[in-house]
Backbone as CSV, one residue per row, in Angstrom:
resi,resn,N_x,N_y,N_z,CA_x,CA_y,CA_z,C_x,C_y,C_z
1,MET,150.699,-54.912,155.942,150.572,-55.848,154.836,149.162,-56.011,154.355
2,GLN,148.552,-54.816,154.002,147.122,-54.806,153.611,146.953,-55.302,152.245
3,TRP,147.970,-55.721,151.459,147.705,-56.259,150.139,148.029,-57.629,150.072
4,VAL,148.201,-58.327,151.155,148.454,-59.778,151.125,147.295,-60.465,150.263
5,GLY,147.768,-61.359,149.373,146.753,-62.112,148.634,146.211,-61.430,147.368
6,LYS,146.634,-60.120,147.227,146.156,-59.366,146.117,147.157,-59.465,145.001
7,VAL,146.744,-59.337,143.695,147.501,-59.371,142.591,147.325,-57.992,141.812
8,VAL,148.485,-57.417,141.713,148.511,-56.052,141.047,149.262,-56.030,139.725
9,LEU,148.734,-55.499,138.717,149.336,-55.208,137.376,149.853,-53.821,137.245
10,VAL,151.029,-53.456,136.919,151.430,-52.151,136.829,152.186,-51.926,135.534
11,THR,151.785,-51.000,134.677,152.437,-50.814,133.326,153.394,-49.518,133.620
12,GLY,154.352,-49.517,132.821,155.438,-48.625,132.907,156.297,-48.799,134.233
13,ALA,156.370,-50.082,134.557,156.981,-50.459,135.901,158.471,-50.500,135.805
14,SER,159.179,-50.168,134.907,160.639,-50.369,134.846,161.356,-49.154,135.480
15,SER,160.739,-48.080,135.689,161.337,-46.929,136.242,160.351,-45.869,136.744
16,GLY,160.695,-44.894,137.434,159.925,-43.765,137.840,158.753,-44.241,138.730
17,ILE,157.559,-43.678,138.396,156.414,-43.864,139.217,155.945,-45.260,139.117
18,GLY,155.975,-45.977,137.992,155.571,-47.353,137.964,156.366,-48.253,138.776
19,LEU,157.605,-48.143,138.774,158.612,-48.894,139.643,158.294,-48.579,141.035
20,ALA,158.156,-47.442,141.443,157.921,-47.022,142.873,156.595,-47.616,143.193
21,ALA,155.558,-47.554,142.483,154.221,-48.199,142.789,154.341,-49.693,142.894
22,ALA,155.103,-50.391,142.032,155.215,-51.804,142.150,155.945,-52.146,143.430
23,ARG,157.007,-51.359,143.842,157.639,-51.679,145.113,156.771,-51.407,146.317
24,ALA,155.926,-50.394,146.213,155.009,-50.160,147.312,154.010,-51.195,147.518
25,PHE,153.331,-51.657,146.423,152.405,-52.782,146.599,152.983,-53.975,146.984
26,HIS,154.318,-54.296,146.484,154.901,-55.521,146.901,155.301,-55.449,148.396
27,ALA,155.736,-54.306,148.866,156.010,-54.206,150.275,154.791,-54.355,151.219
28,GLY,153.639,-54.031,150.603,152.361,-54.194,151.340,151.845,-55.790,151.253
29,GLY,152.579,-56.596,150.643,152.207,-58.061,150.629,151.636,-58.575,149.276
30,ALA,151.566,-57.631,148.327,150.901,-58.028,147.030,151.839,-58.839,146.195
31,SER,151.210,-59.587,145.242,152.027,-60.127,144.127,151.897,-59.053,142.982
32,VAL,153.001,-58.874,142.344,153.069,-57.812,141.275,153.562,-58.250,139.955
33,ALA,152.720,-57.895,138.950,153.066,-58.107,137.502,153.612,-56.774,137.021
34,LEU,154.909,-56.833,136.632,155.590,-55.578,136.162,155.682,-55.634,134.623
35,VAL,155.089,-54.517,133.990,154.916,-54.481,132.585,155.735,-53.254,132.121
36,ALA,156.561,-53.414,131.157,157.359,-52.347,130.424,158.010,-52.907,129.196
37,ARG,158.621,-52.041,128.324,159.223,-52.540,127.260,160.643,-53.122,127.462
38,THR,161.288,-52.709,128.480,162.677,-53.166,128.676,162.848,-54.450,129.583
39,ARG,163.042,-55.480,128.996,163.069,-56.794,129.838,164.128,-56.703,130.824
40,SER,165.322,-56.202,130.473,166.438,-56.255,131.523,166.060,-55.433,132.777
41,LYS,165.485,-54.355,132.565,165.101,-53.470,133.827,164.091,-54.293,134.629
42,LEU,163.164,-54.888,133.947,162.079,-55.546,134.681,162.689,-56.779,135.469
43,GLU,163.645,-57.482,134.783,164.192,-58.632,135.473,165.005,-58.248,136.659
44,GLU,165.755,-57.059,136.564,166.520,-56.556,137.693,165.485,-56.288,138.803
45,THR,164.365,-55.762,138.616,163.377,-55.590,139.707,162.861,-56.752,140.265
46,VAL,162.560,-57.711,139.381,162.100,-59.016,139.910,163.136,-59.629,140.743
47,ALA,164.386,-59.616,140.394,165.399,-60.112,141.256,165.527,-59.493,142.498
48,GLU,165.284,-58.152,142.502,165.323,-57.318,143.772,164.171,-57.789,144.705
49,LEU,162.956,-57.947,144.101,161.782,-58.195,145.006,161.629,-59.677,145.221
50,GLY,162.200,-60.475,144.432,162.015,-61.953,144.612,160.904,-62.509,143.705
51,ASN,161.231,-63.540,143.029,160.277,-63.985,141.958,159.063,-64.750,142.591
52,ALA,158.937,-64.915,143.816,157.794,-65.658,144.386,156.555,-64.659,144.243
53,ARG,156.729,-63.422,144.410,155.648,-62.545,144.264,155.887,-61.421,143.282
54,ALA,156.728,-61.521,142.344,156.947,-60.596,141.343,157.215,-61.344,140.039
55,ALA,156.728,-60.777,138.822,157.076,-61.349,137.654,157.112,-60.294,136.570
56,SER,157.955,-60.500,135.592,158.109,-59.459,134.494,157.380,-59.826,133.326
57,PHE,156.734,-58.924,132.691,155.895,-59.201,131.391,156.404,-58.002,130.472
58,PRO,157.470,-58.326,129.694,158.080,-57.336,128.781,156.982,-57.022,127.641
59,LEU,156.600,-55.850,127.510,155.524,-55.633,126.512,155.465,-54.154,126.339
60,ASP,155.297,-53.647,125.058,154.974,-52.347,124.670,153.406,-52.297,124.788
61,VAL,152.919,-51.248,125.573,151.589,-51.064,125.737,150.742,-50.880,124.409
62,THR,151.472,-50.381,123.436,150.816,-50.109,122.224,150.639,-51.337,121.286
63,ASP,151.110,-52.538,121.794,151.013,-53.701,121.183,149.594,-54.277,121.421
64,ARG,148.744,-54.117,120.589,147.335,-54.329,120.910,147.080,-55.813,121.137
65,ALA,147.735,-56.813,120.388,147.562,-58.138,120.579,148.036,-58.526,121.974
66,GLY,149.311,-58.000,122.297,149.864,-58.315,123.579,149.047,-57.893,124.701
67,ILE,148.548,-56.724,124.610,147.700,-56.153,125.752,146.465,-57.060,125.828
68,ALA,145.826,-57.489,124.811,144.687,-58.295,124.965,144.936,-59.571,125.641
69,LYS,146.131,-60.134,125.597,146.406,-61.323,126.208,146.935,-61.238,127.657
70,LEU,147.430,-60.046,127.911,148.090,-59.836,129.178,147.402,-60.149,130.461
71,PRO,146.106,-59.674,130.688,145.476,-60.060,131.885,145.395,-61.559,132.182
72,SER,145.014,-62.295,131.118,144.876,-63.755,131.344,146.278,-64.379,131.607
73,GLN,147.342,-63.782,131.088,148.818,-64.226,131.445,149.048,-64.047,132.844
74,VAL,148.677,-62.869,133.335,148.934,-62.519,134.829,148.038,-63.489,135.745
75,VAL,146.893,-63.784,135.281,146.055,-64.671,136.068,146.580,-66.058,136.096
76,GLU,147.076,-66.493,135.004,147.808,-67.728,134.898,149.053,-67.840,135.858
77,ARG,149.786,-66.752,135.934,150.982,-66.748,136.672,150.657,-66.680,138.222
78,PHE,149.667,-65.765,138.505,149.499,-65.609,140.040,148.153,-66.034,140.617
79,GLY,147.211,-66.530,139.701,145.981,-67.168,140.064,144.780,-66.063,140.359
80,GLY,144.952,-64.953,139.842,143.987,-63.922,139.921,144.445,-62.559,139.564
81,LEU,143.528,-61.546,139.627,143.819,-60.226,139.254,143.032,-59.300,140.029
82,ASP,143.537,-58.379,140.851,142.770,-57.438,141.758,142.862,-55.973,141.344
83,ILE,144.086,-55.528,140.992,144.393,-54.139,140.696,145.087,-54.000,139.379
84,VAL,144.588,-53.001,138.653,145.322,-52.642,137.382,145.692,-51.205,137.566
85,VAL,146.989,-50.884,137.338,147.523,-49.587,137.542,147.934,-49.158,136.072
86,ASN,147.363,-48.260,135.392,147.763,-47.776,134.099,148.652,-46.549,134.287
87,ASN,149.955,-46.830,134.096,150.932,-45.690,134.376,151.724,-45.297,133.221
88,ALA,151.978,-46.286,132.202,152.807,-46.079,131.119,152.340,-44.790,130.347
89,GLY,153.252,-43.953,129.857,152.884,-42.714,129.166,153.988,-42.235,128.330
90,VAL,153.706,-41.337,127.390,154.660,-40.784,126.523,154.210,-39.403,126.213
91,ASN,155.213,-38.547,125.968,154.932,-37.211,125.630,155.872,-36.734,124.490
92,HIS,155.421,-36.003,123.506,156.281,-35.381,122.397,155.965,-33.832,122.549
93,ARG,156.776,-33.103,123.298,156.412,-31.729,123.460,156.738,-30.869,122.251
94,GLY,156.054,-29.631,122.199,156.262,-28.736,121.085,154.950,-28.418,120.487
95,ALA,154.970,-27.354,119.697,153.750,-26.897,119.092,153.173,-28.052,118.114
96,VAL,151.925,-28.152,118.028,151.326,-29.326,117.239,151.824,-29.295,115.871
97,ILE,152.081,-27.948,115.234,152.427,-27.904,113.878,153.899,-28.414,113.732
98,ASP,154.676,-28.399,114.898,156.068,-28.869,114.696,156.274,-30.303,115.040
99,ARG,155.225,-31.005,115.372,155.254,-32.571,115.621,154.577,-33.210,114.403
100,SER,155.142,-34.439,114.168,154.559,-35.260,113.061,153.261,-35.896,113.527
101,LEU,152.408,-36.259,112.609,151.113,-36.836,113.018,151.403,-38.275,113.680
102,ASP,152.530,-38.883,113.271,152.844,-40.207,113.872,153.186,-39.933,115.377
103,GLU,153.843,-38.832,115.706,154.243,-38.506,117.154,153.020,-38.125,117.937
104,LEU,152.083,-37.377,117.334,150.849,-37.094,118.086,149.996,-38.330,118.290
105,GLU,149.874,-39.176,117.274,149.099,-40.341,117.426,149.724,-41.308,118.325
106,ALA,151.009,-41.324,118.519,151.669,-42.200,119.531,151.282,-41.843,120.909
107,ILE,151.190,-40.481,121.221,150.726,-39.995,122.452,149.314,-40.548,122.755
108,ILE,148.459,-40.445,121.878,147.106,-40.828,121.989,147.061,-42.572,122.280
109,GLU,147.769,-43.092,121.424,147.794,-44.628,121.560,148.361,-45.153,122.866
110,THR,149.337,-44.486,123.296,149.933,-44.916,124.543,149.244,-44.561,125.840
111,ASN,148.746,-43.235,125.871,148.235,-42.632,127.044,146.667,-42.807,127.160
112,LEU,146.000,-43.101,126.081,144.450,-43.280,126.269,144.008,-44.516,125.626
113,THR,144.495,-44.905,124.388,144.040,-46.080,123.801,144.451,-47.434,124.586
114,ALA,145.747,-47.399,124.860,146.345,-48.552,125.674,145.585,-48.747,126.961
115,PRO,145.408,-47.731,127.782,144.752,-48.037,129.010,143.217,-48.504,128.843
116,LEU,142.519,-47.933,127.915,141.280,-48.457,127.544,141.262,-49.977,127.226
117,ARG,142.192,-50.303,126.334,142.350,-51.715,125.892,142.741,-52.582,127.076
118,LEU,143.688,-52.251,127.920,144.016,-53.089,128.993,142.853,-53.232,129.992
119,ILE,142.106,-52.105,130.260,141.060,-52.219,131.132,139.922,-53.160,130.530
120,HIS,139.602,-52.986,129.297,138.673,-53.868,128.662,139.068,-55.362,128.709
121,ALA,140.419,-55.630,128.509,140.803,-57.023,128.613,140.818,-57.472,130.075
122,SER,140.915,-56.598,131.014,141.026,-56.988,132.464,139.783,-57.196,133.040
123,LEU,138.582,-56.613,132.498,137.281,-56.604,133.311,136.806,-58.053,133.520
124,PRO,136.949,-58.957,132.596,136.455,-60.391,132.863,137.232,-61.006,133.967
125,HIS,138.540,-60.510,134.375,139.275,-61.222,135.318,139.285,-60.533,136.766
126,LEU,138.994,-59.201,136.801,139.048,-58.332,138.049,138.172,-58.959,139.025
127,ARG,138.594,-59.353,140.229,137.768,-59.856,141.334,137.125,-58.678,142.008
128,SER,135.999,-58.929,142.714,135.114,-58.112,143.489,136.058,-57.466,144.590
129,GLY,136.026,-56.189,144.773,136.850,-55.480,145.805,138.181,-55.037,145.121
130,GLY,138.260,-55.353,143.758,139.478,-54.743,143.085,139.448,-53.277,142.699
131,ALA,140.415,-52.838,141.889,140.561,-51.431,141.647,141.286,-51.180,140.338
132,ILE,140.837,-50.138,139.691,141.618,-49.659,138.493,142.130,-48.283,138.840
133,VAL,143.388,-48.074,138.750,143.919,-46.762,139.010,144.674,-46.311,137.758
134,ASN,144.228,-45.050,137.198,144.771,-44.540,136.050,145.533,-43.236,136.435
135,VAL,146.838,-43.246,135.949,147.694,-42.103,136.260,147.492,-41.098,135.088
136,ALA,146.767,-40.058,135.499,146.531,-38.873,134.531,147.582,-37.728,134.727
137,SER,147.102,-36.503,134.974,148.042,-35.302,135.019,147.161,-34.094,135.333
138,LEU,147.918,-33.245,136.092,147.210,-31.998,136.196,147.046,-31.226,134.845
139,ALA,147.796,-31.694,133.873,147.680,-31.099,132.527,146.361,-31.554,131.953
140,GLY,145.765,-32.605,132.542,144.328,-32.962,132.150,143.241,-32.150,132.681
141,LYS,143.602,-31.295,133.595,142.712,-30.312,134.118,142.869,-28.907,133.555
142,VAL,144.118,-28.510,133.415,144.362,-27.170,132.728,145.282,-27.485,131.638
143,PRO,144.875,-27.614,130.374,145.653,-27.946,129.271,146.856,-27.093,129.063
144,VAL,147.962,-27.576,128.762,149.247,-26.793,128.610,149.709,-26.675,127.163
145,PRO,149.823,-25.423,126.683,150.310,-25.232,125.357,151.661,-25.934,125.125
146,HIS,151.844,-26.448,123.924,152.968,-27.225,123.505,152.979,-28.620,124.235
147,GLU,151.886,-28.863,124.844,151.507,-30.293,125.244,150.102,-30.480,125.034
148,ALA,149.573,-29.959,123.862,148.172,-30.045,123.606,147.631,-31.516,123.590
149,THR,148.354,-32.337,122.782,147.836,-33.731,122.750,147.911,-34.566,123.913
150,TYR,149.054,-34.333,124.659,149.244,-34.945,125.979,148.115,-34.479,126.964
151,SER,147.835,-33.274,126.977,146.743,-32.704,127.766,145.429,-33.321,127.498
152,ALA,145.169,-33.586,126.216,143.902,-34.065,125.711,143.845,-35.550,126.160
153,THR,144.870,-36.314,126.093,144.836,-37.728,126.503,144.588,-37.891,128.024
154,LYS,145.137,-36.940,128.758,144.994,-37.053,130.286,143.597,-36.607,130.624
155,ALA,142.994,-35.558,129.907,141.607,-35.151,130.180,140.687,-36.333,129.804
156,GLY,140.970,-36.942,128.726,140.115,-38.079,128.250,140.145,-39.198,129.197
157,LEU,141.429,-39.496,129.828,141.561,-40.555,130.714,140.779,-40.380,132.016
158,ARG,140.741,-38.991,132.445,139.978,-38.681,133.607,138.450,-38.850,133.392
159,ALA,138.014,-38.396,132.194,136.643,-38.480,131.910,136.183,-39.984,131.902
160,PHE,137.043,-40.809,131.258,136.754,-42.200,131.067,136.664,-42.930,132.425
161,SER,137.621,-42.528,133.362,137.635,-43.150,134.593,136.488,-42.718,135.357
162,ARG,136.050,-41.560,135.415,134.826,-41.107,136.165,133.564,-41.798,135.675
163,ALA,133.370,-41.978,134.427,132.223,-42.718,133.805,132.280,-44.131,134.157
164,LEU,133.482,-44.753,133.934,133.575,-46.240,134.228,133.329,-46.488,135.665
165,ALA,133.712,-45.646,136.554,133.501,-45.808,138.043,132.054,-46.180,138.267
166,PHE,131.121,-45.568,137.653,129.632,-45.814,137.792,129.285,-47.063,137.265
167,GLU,129.891,-47.468,136.197,129.513,-48.702,135.554,129.952,-49.869,136.303
168,LEU,130.988,-49.827,137.099,131.468,-50.886,137.832,131.272,-50.923,139.249
169,ARG,130.539,-49.865,139.663,130.233,-49.795,141.125,129.552,-51.131,141.723
170,GLU,128.497,-51.610,140.942,127.827,-52.798,141.343,128.629,-54.109,141.454
171,ARG,129.700,-53.998,140.607,130.650,-55.180,140.602,131.743,-55.166,141.948
172,GLY,131.643,-53.919,142.524,132.597,-53.723,143.641,134.031,-53.534,143.272
173,VAL,134.239,-52.924,142.074,135.503,-52.557,141.557,135.495,-51.016,141.318
174,SER,136.562,-50.458,142.132,136.602,-49.008,142.111,137.580,-48.515,140.924
175,VAL,137.246,-47.301,140.395,137.964,-46.704,139.424,138.399,-45.284,139.842
176,SER,139.755,-45.045,139.856,140.127,-43.659,140.203,141.286,-43.217,139.349
177,THR,141.648,-41.957,139.483,142.773,-41.311,138.837,143.697,-40.618,139.765
178,VAL,144.957,-40.703,139.478,145.975,-39.911,140.232,146.509,-38.882,139.230
179,CYS,146.530,-37.665,139.658,146.890,-36.494,138.788,148.192,-35.849,139.337
180,PRO,149.311,-36.313,138.907,150.532,-35.541,139.422,150.754,-34.170,138.650
181,GLY,151.443,-33.378,139.248,152.099,-32.225,138.606,153.457,-32.700,138.137
182,PRO,154.620,-31.857,138.192,155.847,-32.218,137.720,156.460,-33.255,138.736
183,VAL,157.111,-34.373,138.154,157.626,-35.471,138.968,159.068,-35.568,138.550
184,ASP,159.982,-35.760,139.499,161.351,-35.789,139.161,161.774,-37.192,138.712
185,THR,161.520,-37.434,137.508,161.949,-38.613,136.790,162.503,-38.316,135.409
186,GLY,162.931,-39.386,134.642,163.366,-39.154,133.423,162.389,-38.792,132.329
187,PHE,161.101,-38.712,132.717,160.060,-38.414,131.781,160.166,-37.040,131.137
188,PHE,160.924,-36.066,131.753,161.082,-34.798,131.194,161.769,-34.765,129.818
189,GLY,162.665,-35.725,129.627,163.435,-35.705,128.392,164.281,-34.521,128.285
190,ASP,164.251,-33.819,127.172,165.054,-32.609,126.912,164.328,-31.478,127.775
191,ILE,164.953,-31.020,128.660,164.286,-30.159,129.690,164.029,-28.781,129.057
192,GLU,164.781,-28.432,128.060,164.458,-27.082,127.335,163.157,-27.028,126.690
193,HIS,162.571,-28.228,126.334,161.330,-28.230,125.607,160.104,-28.400,126.588
194,VAL,160.384,-28.373,127.877,159.354,-28.483,128.913,158.855,-27.079,129.148
195,PRO,157.516,-26.758,129.018,157.002,-25.411,129.154,157.369,-24.908,130.528
196,ASP,157.577,-23.658,130.784,157.947,-23.042,132.024,156.743,-23.250,133.100
197,LEU,155.593,-23.284,132.517,154.306,-23.361,133.295,154.268,-24.693,134.031
198,VAL,154.942,-25.789,133.583,155.011,-26.996,134.289,155.874,-26.925,135.540
199,PHE,156.871,-26.089,135.504,157.725,-25.905,136.680,157.197,-24.937,137.690
200,SER,156.044,-24.392,137.467,155.464,-23.496,138.356,155.038,-24.133,139.652
201,GLN,154.771,-25.406,139.609,154.295,-26.160,140.671,155.384,-27.029,141.377
202,PRO,155.176,-27.350,142.711,156.250,-27.992,143.382,156.549,-29.422,142.744
203,MET,157.702,-29.845,142.722,158.067,-31.056,142.254,157.983,-32.228,143.204
204,SER,157.292,-33.246,142.734,157.081,-34.477,143.561,158.143,-35.517,143.174
205,THR,158.254,-36.472,144.174,158.955,-37.704,143.850,158.070,-38.803,143.368
206,SER,158.789,-39.813,142.746,158.070,-40.952,142.317,157.389,-41.620,143.487
207,GLU,158.056,-41.702,144.626,157.417,-42.301,145.728,156.190,-41.563,146.229
208,GLN,156.193,-40.330,146.181,154.984,-39.546,146.584,153.791,-39.851,145.772
209,VAL,154.068,-40.005,144.432,152.981,-40.341,143.461,152.526,-41.806,143.606
210,ALA,153.571,-42.689,144.024,153.152,-44.113,144.255,152.296,-44.210,145.474
211,GLU,152.600,-43.470,146.477,151.788,-43.490,147.677,150.349,-43.108,147.399
212,ALA,150.168,-42.051,146.528,148.855,-41.677,146.124,148.121,-42.795,145.310
213,ILE,148.902,-43.593,144.491,148.350,-44.662,143.651,147.859,-45.719,144.632
214,VAL,148.707,-46.070,145.709,148.340,-47.063,146.691,146.980,-46.620,147.351
215,ARG,146.975,-45.341,147.803,145.700,-44.891,148.472,144.524,-44.903,147.564
216,ALA,144.754,-44.546,146.246,143.594,-44.706,145.283,142.959,-46.072,145.173
217,ALA,144.036,-47.081,145.196,143.587,-48.490,144.971,142.692,-49.000,146.159
218,LEU,142.667,-48.185,147.223,141.652,-48.485,148.433,140.392,-48.052,148.112
219,GLY,140.151,-47.400,147.007,138.847,-46.837,146.585,138.320,-45.733,147.410
220,SER,139.194,-45.033,148.129,138.787,-43.974,149.063,138.412,-42.714,148.409
221,ALA,138.927,-42.451,147.127,138.635,-41.191,146.440,138.608,-41.388,144.964
222,PRO,137.841,-40.726,144.238,137.737,-40.863,142.766,138.899,-40.229,142.085
223,GLU,139.723,-39.283,142.675,140.780,-38.750,142.230,141.686,-38.109,143.296
224,ILE,143.009,-38.286,143.081,143.941,-37.713,144.004,144.889,-36.911,143.267
225,ASP,145.149,-35.682,143.641,146.036,-34.730,142.967,147.397,-34.681,143.817
226,VAL,148.421,-34.617,143.096,149.811,-34.589,143.762,150.702,-33.404,143.204
227,PRO,150.856,-32.474,143.912,150.477,-32.198,145.243,149.056,-31.632,145.398
228,ALA,148.408,-31.791,146.486,147.008,-31.430,146.591,146.686,-29.993,146.300
229,LEU,147.588,-29.112,146.754,147.348,-27.672,146.479,147.367,-27.252,144.949
230,SER,148.345,-27.964,144.311,148.443,-27.715,142.896,147.140,-28.315,142.141
231,GLY,146.566,-29.377,142.675,145.332,-29.691,142.109,144.182,-28.782,142.302
232,LYS,144.140,-28.125,143.414,143.181,-27.056,143.679,143.328,-25.889,142.716
233,LEU,144.599,-25.531,142.554,144.906,-24.446,141.624,144.525,-24.866,140.192
234,ALA,144.787,-26.092,139.830,144.472,-26.456,138.429,142.783,-26.597,138.265
235,THR,142.115,-27.020,139.264,140.745,-27.001,139.248,140.106,-25.568,139.184
236,LEU,140.697,-24.649,139.825,140.304,-23.217,139.790,140.703,-22.705,138.417
237,GLY,141.711,-23.094,137.882,142.022,-22.622,136.484,141.091,-23.075,135.476
238,TYR,140.601,-24.402,135.538,139.690,-25.017,134.721,138.264,-24.380,134.808
239,LEU,137.833,-24.154,136.015,136.630,-23.508,136.284,136.544,-22.070,136.036
240,SER,137.616,-21.351,136.055,137.741,-19.949,135.795,138.796,-19.603,134.837
241,PRO,138.580,-19.826,133.605,139.682,-19.489,132.565,140.207,-18.159,132.544
242,ARG,139.313,-17.109,132.945,139.681,-15.659,133.045,140.717,-15.515,134.183
243,ILE,140.471,-16.110,135.362,141.403,-16.058,136.442,142.785,-16.637,135.977
244,PHE,142.647,-17.868,135.315,143.936,-18.582,134.851,144.707,-17.688,133.960
245,ALA,143.946,-17.057,133.020,144.694,-16.232,132.028,145.330,-15.102,132.742
246,ALA,144.747,-14.530,133.832,145.402,-13.342,134.489,146.670,-13.834,135.277
247,LEU,146.542,-15.010,135.919,147.598,-15.411,136.689,148.889,-16.088,135.960
248,ARG,148.381,-16.656,134.737,149.460,-17.297,133.992,150.822,-16.808,133.777
249,PRO,150.914,-15.474,133.517,152.237,-14.722,133.339,152.990,-14.969,134.562
250,ALA,152.352,-14.712,135.722,153.212,-14.868,137.049,153.607,-16.254,137.191
251,PHE,152.772,-17.233,137.017,153.096,-18.733,137.088,154.267,-19.074,136.138
252,GLU,154.298,-18.546,134.900,155.350,-18.823,133.978,156.691,-18.257,134.466
253,ARG,156.637,-17.030,134.985,157.939,-16.481,135.548,158.439,-17.341,136.691
254,LEU,157.490,-17.686,137.487,157.873,-18.540,138.698,158.493,-19.904,138.110
255,GLY,157.774,-20.513,137.063,158.196,-21.667,136.542,159.566,-21.618,135.777
256,ALA,159.897,-20.489,135.221,161.128,-20.239,134.554,162.253,-20.339,135.515
257,ARG,162.022,-19.606,136.751,163.062,-19.584,137.797,163.236,-20.976,138.401
258,ASN,162.249,-21.752,138.611,162.287,-22.995,139.147,163.007,-24.000,138.204
259,LYS,162.736,-23.818,136.891,163.301,-24.620,135.936,164.864,-24.466,135.875
260,ALA,165.221,-23.094,135.839,166.601,-22.817,135.857,167.354,-23.440,137.117
261,ARG,166.721,-23.331,138.270,167.348,-23.887,139.399,167.496,-25.442,139.270
262,TYR,166.370,-26.098,138.649,166.289,-27.502,138.508,167.495,-27.972,137.632
263,VAL,167.625,-27.310,136.528,168.740,-27.570,135.579,170.050,-27.441,136.219
264,ALA,170.222,-26.512,137.080,171.563,-26.124,137.657,171.896,-27.216,138.625
265,ARG,170.779,-27.714,139.381,171.053,-28.671,140.429,171.338,-30.018,139.729
266,LYS,170.686,-30.334,138.645,170.986,-31.625,137.896,172.456,-31.577,137.291
267,ALA,172.845,-30.357,136.859,174.135,-30.175,136.171,175.225,-30.409,137.271
268,SER,174.896,-30.056,138.525,175.912,-30.092,139.553,175.959,-31.523,140.219
269,GLY,174.893,-32.308,139.739,174.815,-33.734,140.324,174.357,-33.784,141.706
270,ASP,173.558,-32.738,142.122,172.971,-32.569,143.434,171.369,-32.931,143.259
271,GLY,171.028,-34.277,143.224,169.689,-34.547,143.181,169.231,-34.621,141.844
């Protein structure tokens, strides 16, 4: 029960990683503010957790006025704010030329602008000893074609987090990122549009990423990759583009095989 007395705000909390993170913090004794667009799903989770230490805040993170008010509303509900988890995200896969500007801008607004705005609004309220955890991606280390804008937002979120950590050090507030590879959630959307390269790495569960988020909130590491070995490969690819270019065809072949198995498993209803 290491989070007793702490108040945690989680975006994208109606499903997947965000829901798993909210449950994990709540199980550790925290009060949890769940933020997502779908009110009914949030209220189901609050009913599951019990409304003494859980509350729903239905909100689209691209609602700039709503985000500006959100931290103070959480403080009013729970009496403080200790941890902010920026998890909400969106992706419109495909070549840049095949996507509309509105779609590309929506990725930037959701994945980068919204976390910046929520953090800015939260800073006056965050108590000493608190934490900001931003969910980025391995695609923010090695940019993925057909996910160019998504990769850019996750790289930007990583850079913002690293710099902000230095700014907030004297306040006793840690800032860290969690960078997952592929995660078995509904985030994939139309699986045919997911690049084979994505599936070259082991699939994680929402709970595994949530566990990394909880560890990150302890301020023990500036960045946690999930899985760890995939993070090392991504770092190598970033530092050595020639090596990555040489290995990429093999990774894509592996990813194509893994993707086919994943699609077959889902079609059969097995996981």
